[in-house]
C-alpha positions as CSV (number, residue, x, y, z in Angstrom):
1,A,-14.5,-27.1,12.0
2,A,-13.2,-27.3,15.6
3,D,-10.3,-29.4,14.5
4,V,-9.0,-26.9,11.9
5,S,-9.0,-23.8,14.1
6,G,-5.9,-21.7,13.8
7,Q,-4.8,-23.1,10.4
8,I,-3.7,-20.9,7.5
9,F,-5.1,-21.8,4.1
10,G,-4.5,-20.4,0.6
11,V,-6.5,-21.1,-2.5
12,R,-5.4,-21.0,-6.2
13,A,-7.8,-22.2,-8.8
14,N,-8.6,-25.9,-7.9
15,E,-5.8,-26.1,-5.2
16,I,-6.0,-25.6,-1.5
17,F,-2.7,-25.0,0.4
18,L,-2.0,-25.4,4.1
19,F,0.7,-22.9,5.2
20,N,3.0,-23.2,8.2
21,Q,2.5,-21.2,11.3
22,N,4.7,-18.2,12.2
23,R,6.8,-19.1,15.2
24,P,9.9,-17.5,16.8
25,L,13.0,-19.2,15.5
26,R,15.6,-17.4,17.6
27,S,15.8,-14.4,19.9
28,V,18.5,-12.1,21.2
29,H,18.3,-10.0,24.3
30,R,20.2,-7.0,25.5
31,S,19.5,-5.8,29.0
32,E,20.4,-2.2,28.2
33,G,18.2,-2.1,25.2
34,W,18.9,-1.7,21.5
35,T,20.3,1.1,19.3
36,P,20.7,0.9,15.5
37,E,24.4,0.2,16.0
38,T,23.9,-2.6,18.5
39,I,21.2,-4.2,16.3
40,G,23.7,-4.1,13.3
41,N,26.7,-5.3,15.4
42,H,25.0,-7.8,17.7
43,A,21.4,-8.8,16.7
44,M,21.7,-9.2,12.9
45,P,24.9,-11.4,13.0
46,A,23.2,-13.6,15.7
47,L,20.0,-13.9,13.7
48,K,21.3,-14.1,10.2
49,A,21.8,-17.9,10.1
50,H,18.1,-18.2,10.8
51,F,16.8,-15.8,8.2
52,Y,14.0,-17.3,6.1
53,P,14.8,-17.5,2.3
54,L,13.0,-15.0,0.2
55,D,11.6,-17.4,-2.4
56,R,9.1,-16.1,-4.9
57,S,5.8,-17.9,-5.4
58,Q,6.9,-19.1,-8.9
59,D,10.0,-20.7,-7.2
60,V,7.7,-22.6,-4.8
61,F,4.6,-23.3,-6.8
62,S,4.7,-24.7,-10.3
63,L,2.5,-22.6,-12.7
64,A,3.2,-24.9,-15.6
65,A,1.3,-27.8,-14.1
66,N,-2.0,-26.2,-15.2
67,P,-1.4,-23.6,-18.0
68,V,-5.0,-22.5,-18.2
69,S,-5.0,-21.6,-14.5
70,A,-1.6,-20.1,-14.8
71,A,-2.7,-17.7,-17.5
72,A,-5.7,-16.7,-15.5
73,L,-3.6,-16.3,-12.4
74,M,-1.1,-14.1,-14.3
75,S,-3.9,-12.0,-15.8
76,N,-5.4,-11.4,-12.3
77,A,-2.0,-10.6,-10.8
78,R,-1.5,-7.7,-13.3
79,S,-4.8,-6.1,-12.1
80,M,-3.9,-6.4,-8.4
81,P,-2.3,-3.5,-6.6
82,Q,1.5,-3.6,-6.5
83,F,3.3,-3.2,-3.1
84,P,6.9,-2.3,-2.7
85,R,9.3,-5.2,-2.0
């Protein structure tokens, strides 16, 4: 197990996924600090080109590949707590 330390895995039915690590993509600095206005006028335009696309799981993972597992997954998803997006 020493060679898998720090890895992020996910499991769905008979599949195991390896996820990428969160790493900084870009940073912005302002020596005088930030206000809501300077974030909107300076930070967001500088960072926007590096925003991560907000794909949904069904856009990334094919549920049709295993319809039985997909039905079970959807059934379980309905019973899970819903969080605001």
